[in-house]
N, C-alpha and C positions, 0 to 999 in steps of 0.2 A: 316347433317354429314359434318365435316370439310374436305375440299379437301387437299390432301397431295401429295408431290412429289413421295412418295412410299407408297405402302399399308403396314399396319401392317401384319406380317406373323403369321399364326395360325397353331398349330399342337396339336394333342392329346397326343403325347408321350413325346416329348422333344422340347426345344427351346434354341437357342444360339444367342447372339448378342455381337459382338466385334468390335474393331476399325479398323479391316482390314479383307477383304473377305477371305484371305488365312488362317488367324487364325480361323475364323468361320468354314471354311471347315475342318481344323485340328481337331477342337473340335467335329464336326459332325461325322468324321471318327471314333473317339474314342467311341462315343456313339453307332454308328452302330456296333462296335466291341464288345459291351457289357460292356464298362466302364461306370462308374457313373459320376455324375456332377463334382466331384472333379478331377477325372482322366481327363475329358474333359477340365475343366477349367485350369488345370496345362498345358495341351498340348497347349491350346490357348495362355496362358500367356507366355510360353517359345517361341512360334512362334512369338508373338508380339515383344519380345526382339530382334529377328533377323530382323523382318520386319521393325522395327522402332528404329534402334540403335541411331538415332539422338535424340530421346525423351524418350526412355525406357531403352534399354540396358539389357543384359542377366544377369548381376551380381549386379543389383542395389537393389531397394526395391520392395517388393511384399506383401503389406498388403491385407488381405482377410477376408471376413466374410462369414460364411457357415451355411446353415440351414440343419439339419439332420432330415429327415422325420421319421425315426424309433423311435426316442426319443423326437421329437418335441423340439429340442434344437438348440440354436443359439450360435456359437462359433466364435472366431477370432484368427487369427495368424498374429502377427504384421509385420513380414517380413521387419523389419527396423533395420539397423545397429547401432552400438554404436561408439562413439568417442574412439580412442586409449587411453590407460591409461595415456600416456604422454601428452595428449592434455589438454588445459585449456584456458580460456579467457586471463589469465595473460601471457601465452606463446605468444599469438598473439599480445597482447599489447606491450610486451617487445621486441619481435623480428620482428614484422611487422607493427609497428605503429598503431595498432588497426584495421588493414585491414585483409581481408581473401584472400590470394593470390590464383591465378589460379594454378592448378596442384594438386599434391598428398596431399598437406597439408590440403586440405578441405575434404579429403576422410574419410569416416567412414567405419566400417567393411562391406564387401559385405554381403547381406542378402538373395537374391532371391533364390539361389540354396538350402540353408538350409531350407528356408520356403517352397519351392516346395516339398522337400523331406519329411518334417514334415507333410505336408498336405496329401501326398500319404501314408505315414506310418500310420497315424491315421485314415484316412477316405477314402482312395482310394482303388482300387482293382488291378491295373495294375503295371507293373514295370516301372522304370525310362526310360529304353530303349524304351519301347512301347510309352510312352507319349512324349518322346523327339525326336521321329523319324522325325516328321514334321520340328521341329526347326533345327535339324541337316541337313536335306535335303535342306531346304531353305538357310542355310548358305553355305553349300558345293557346291550346284549346282546353287544357285542364284534364283532370281525372278526379274520381271520387276520393275524398279524404279517407284514408285508411286508419285503422284503430291506433297503430303505433304513432303515426304522425299526429293524430288528434291528442294523444296522451302526452307526448313529449312537448308539444307546443304549449299545452295547458300548464305543464310543470314549469315552463320557462317564460310565462307571460311577462313577468316583471323585467326580465332581460330584454326581450324583444321590444317592449314598450320604451326602453331606455333610448332607443334610436328611432326617430320617425320613419326613416327609410326601411328599417326592419319591421316596424309595426305595419307598414303598408303591405308587406309581403306575408307576414305571419298572423297579423291580427286585423285583416282587412275589413272585417265586420265589427271592429271595436272589441273583439274577443277572439279567443282561440277557435279554430274551426271545429265543427261537429263532424263526427264520423258520417260519411256518405255525402257531405256537402261538396259541391264542385270546388276544386282547388286549382286556381289558374295563376300563372306567373308570367304576365305579359312582358315585363322588362327582360326577364331571362330568355324568353322566346325570341325577343328582338336581338339580344346578344348572340345567341346561337345562330340566328339568321345572318348576322354580320360575318360570322366565321364561315358559314356556308357560301355566302356571297364572295368572300375573299378568295376562296378556292375557285369559284366560277370565273373570276377575273384573271386567274393565273394561266399562263401558257407553258407548254413543255411537258404535259402528261400528268399522271396520277401523283407521282412523288413531288413534282413541282407544286401541285395543288395543295398537298399536305403541308409542304414547307410554307406556303402562303398563309395557311390557317395558323400555323404556329407563329409566324411573323406578325400577323394581325393582332394576335393576343399579346405578344411579348415586345413588339416594337412599333406596331401600327396604331390605328385609331383607338382600338380598345385599350391598348397599353397607355395611351395618353389620358384616356378617361380615368383609368385606374390610378395613375400617378397624380392626377389633379386631386382626386379624393384623398390620397395619402398626404399630399401637401397641406390640404385644408384641415385634415384631422391631426396633423403633427406626427405623422409616421416617419420611419427611418428609411424606407425603401426608395431607391432612386431608379432612373431610367437605365443606368448601367447595370444595376442589380437584376432588373427584370429582363433585359435583353441578353445578359450573359448566361442566364440560367439554362442548363440542359439536364435532363434526367440522366442519371447514371445507368449505363448498360454494363452489367456485371455478371461474373460467373456466380453460380449458386454455392451455398454451403450444403454439405450432405453428411449423413452417417449411415452406417450399415446397421441393420436390425434383423439378424438372422438372414432369411432369404429376401428381405426387403432392403431398399435404399430409400431414405427419406430426405427430401430436398427442401431448403428454405432460402429466403433472401439473406443478405449479409447482416452484420452486427449493427448496421444503422437502424435496424428494427429488432424486435425481440424474437424473430424467427429462430436464430441459433439456440435460444433457450428451450424451444420446443425440441430441437435436436438433442440438446444435452439431457433433457428430462427423459427422452426416449432411450438414450444410452444408459442412463442410470437405471431405468426400469429393467433393461435387458440384463444388467449386471447384478441387480438386487435379488436375493433369494427371499421371496415373500414368504412370511410365515403361513399365509393362507392365500392361494391364488384365486379362490372363488370370487367371481365378479361381484363387486359392491358389498362384500362382506365387511365386517368391522375392521379386520386386519387390512384388507385391501384399501379401504378408504383412508385409514390412519396412515399406513405406510406410503401410499401414493401422495398423500398430502405432505408428509415429511420430506419426501423426495422432491416435491415441487418447491418447498421452502429452500432446500439446498440450491436448486436452480435459480430461484429469485435472488438469493444472496449473491450468487456469482454474477447474475445480470447487473445488480446494483454496483458491484465492485469493479466490473470490467467493461460493460457494454457502452459504446458511444460510436460516433462516426469514425469508421476506420481510417479515413483520410486525416484525422486529427489525433486519434487515440490508438495505441498499440493494443489490440484486443487479442488475447492469447487463445484463439479458437483451436489452434493446433493441440493445445493441452485440454481445453474444456470439452472437446468432442472426441477425445481419445479413449480407447478401452482401458488403458492403465489408470487414467484419472478417474474414470467412472467406477472402476473396481475399488479404488481407495475411498472415493467420496461417499459411497453408499454405506460405508462402515459407521458413519455418523448417525445413521437412522436408529432410533431407539424404538423397539417394538412395543414397549409398554408405556411410553411417555412422550407427549408432544413437546417439541421445542417451543418455549413460550413466545418467541419472536423469531427474527431471522437468525439462523446459525452463522458461525464465522464463514467467511468466503473460503473457497478451496485454494490450495497452494498450486501455483503455476510457475512457469519460467520467470514470471515477474515477481515471484515471492507470494506472500499471503497478506493481502492488504488488511490493515486494521480499519474496519468500517463501522464501528458502533455509532458513528455520527449519523448514519442513515436513519437512525431511530428518532433523531431530533425533529421536533415539530417545526415546519417552515412558518415563519411569521407572515401572515397575510390577512387582509381585510375580507377576503373572499370566502364564501362557503365552498365546501367540497361538492363539485357537480358530478355526482356518480353516474348520471345518465348520459354524459358525453359518450358518443358511440360511433358506430361504423356500419359498413355493410359488406356483403361478400357475394361472389359469383364464380361459377366454374362452367366450362364447356369442353366437350370432347366431340370432334367432328368425324366425318366418315373416313377420312384419311388417317385418323389416329392422332392428330395434333391435340394437345391439351392446353387450356388457358385457365389460370387460377389467379384471381385478383381481389384485393381488399380495399376498394376506394373508401375515402373517409374525409372528414372535416365538415361538420355542420356549421351553421351560421348563428350560434347562440352567444358567442363571446366577442364578436366584432361586428360592426354595422354593415348591413347591405349597402353596396355602393348605389347611390341614387341614380335611377335611370338604367342601371345595368342588370339588376336583379340577382347579383351574387356578391358575396364577400370574398376576401382573399384568405388563403390558408392560415388558420390560427394554430397550426401544429407546433408553434413555438412554446405552447403551454406544456409540452412534454420535455422541456429542458429544465435545468437546475441553475440557480444563481448561487453557486457554491463551487469554488475552484477544486474542492476535494472530490467532486463527482465527475466521472468520465464523460457525462453528458451535460457539462456546464456550457452555457451560452458562449459562443465565440463568433467573430466575423466569418461569414460564408460557411459556417458549420451546419450540418444537418441535425435535427433533433433525433433522439432515439424513439423510433416509431413503434406504437403498439400493433398496428395492422401488419399481418405477416402471412400471406398466402403460402400454401404448401402443396406438394404433390409427392407421390411415392411410386417407385418401381418395385416389381416383384419378379425375381429371377430374370432381371434385365429388361423387363417389359413394363411400359406404363400401366399402372394398376389402380391408382387411387389419387383423386384430387380432392382437397378439403380445405376448409377455412371457416371463419365465423367473425361476426362483430363481437363486441363485448369488452373492449379495453383490456384490463389485466386478466379478465376471465378467458381471453382468447386461447392462450396456449394450454390452459387447463382443460377447457372444453375440447379443444382439438386433440390433445393427447388422449383423453378418455374415449373419444369417438374412434380415433385410430386404433387404440388397443381393443375396443369392442369389436372392430372389424378384423384386424390382423391377428389378434391373439384369441379372441372369443368367438370368431367365425360368424359374426352377425352381418346381415346384409346392410347396405348403407342406411336404410330407413330405420331399421331396428337399432343400429349403432347410434344413430342420432337421437332417437326417442328414449333411450335408456336413461334412468334418473341420473342426475348430475350433482356434483359437489364442487366447491371452490374455496380456496383459502384467500383471506385478505391480510395475512400476517406479513406484510411487506409495505414499503412506501409506494403509494399509488403512482402510476405514471403521469397522471394529469396534475398540473399545478392546482393547489399547493402541496401535492404529494402526501395527502393524508393516508395513514394506515391504521389498522386495527389489530394490535398484537393478539395472536391466538385465535382470531375469528375464523370459523369454518362454516360455510353456508351449505345447507342440505335441501334438496328438493323433497317433497312429501314422501316419495317412494323410498327414501333412505332414513326417514326420521325415526324408524324403529331402532336405529343404532345410536340415537342421540345420547342417551344416558351413558352407554359404555364409552362413547367417544369423549364425552365430557369428563368421565372419570380418568381418562388419560391426559387431560389438560386442555382439550379443545374448548373454545367458547362457541357453542352451537347457536346459529341463527337460521331460522327456517325461511326457505324460499316458497313462493306460491306454486301451485301446480302449473307447469308449463309457462312460467313467467318469462318475459322477454329478457330480463337481466341475466339469465343463465346462458345467453348466447342465442345465435340463430345459425346453426351449422348447416352448410350445404356440402354435399359430397357426390362424387361420381366414381364408381368402381368399374373396371373393365374385366369381364369374365375371361380368364386366361385360356379357356377351352373354346368357347363359342365366339369370343370377340364382342359379345353384347355389352352395351353400355348400361349400367344400372345406377340410377340416381335416387338420392334421398334429399328431403328438405324438411327443415325443422318446424314443427307445428307451434313452437314457442313464439314465432313471428309470422309474417306474411310470406314466408319462404315457399317457393313453388318449383317443382321439378317436372321437366318434360322430356320425352324421348321419342324417337322414331326409328 
């Protein structure tokens, strides 16, 4: 048995794993109250928006994938905003020299509140006020500043100081907060209270109340305050943009992996890249399958480069772009694609994209540096949570969008989703900015069935590290028979040999990052052409994976949580 820093937690009734202990506690209270996995997941997600405003935010994105036990159905809610109708790549070319400036011009429509309300309306059982109670309390009364919050705010002091309203929230003492200091967000607490009060004024039952919450944020008093801020700051968003927005409710994508089926959200996020990588792994004959051997690390890294090449060549909002997932996720494509992997030599950068029914795009332009006055902000990040309830429902969500690249709205305590920084200002890229188009999102919650039964929920923050960490944890569990905690704690590696998803899309050809537990392979990997960079022991940049497995014999829920961050698992 693998020794771990923490035990996997096991319960017969329910399990929760999130990126902060207070969010896990919020979810557990909802489950104890009789709520289901959706109610508990929304409560945890909203709490994380308060607990991690540096990397999540309450009004950003909230993609989720849900398993419904009664119907054996998997559904997704995109929780992803859209560019204002006035936005376009040409606008940024003509007015900003092809750069994406900091501030409200990179904002897309806020999505999280609408997404949480949709999830509760369709699949939940409780009111908004009940599930938002923890988030409101944490904002209004505060919580002790945790290590990650203190560190990331300190790294971005210069940005937060750029806007007085942001400095009031993040630098309230004239500096970044210290670990353990009370962290209170009075204005955010008032905004959440306004949503709860809107529900209380509604008549017609629970669903009418949830609709009133959504309408308050997208067309009511809060919407008017948001739009006044955008007008003052020179933003592009209009009342019509804000009111017209609805989160997509879409079927998932999936692949088979032996006795497993792995599910993700659509190609508006990078989730299908996780599925493609899983398929490539299944079809690749590894020279040595031993976990985290030199060959394993090298060949899995090269496999991921193939996946990232296809992501850059094809992925974008499927409402605007023909994404050939029928090819990219097929067995025949995978069997041919893995032939490009060289066992003895690393590809120095992205390989050529794979050939699909759309042909084989010539994409060497993705290597070109984007001209920008901005530094690469590698710590832009995300959070994650998952829940399985006593009825067997599963909820997996990756809320995101911190407040470091656009100003907090004075008096409201939140900024609007800056997820536009995951687009391109280049017509050759499938994720180029266009009116009402969704950015290609890095957050990508996942779940898996085994022999037709819900078996594993998993996800992580980490930007472009996400699908790499998720794939390694899934393989650790499904192929190497580790329990969720051991699968999460195993040493991790990640490539940076592709254009980063965040503006200005910096990439580092050939760079391969290794945690200390893998550094004994550094010389051999370097001899094959990898540029080795060491990660610190259990550093947070390697992700913060949370996962729940369901024991196929006992039905027990077994949860793991990443010690690289404040992640916490609970079960009963």
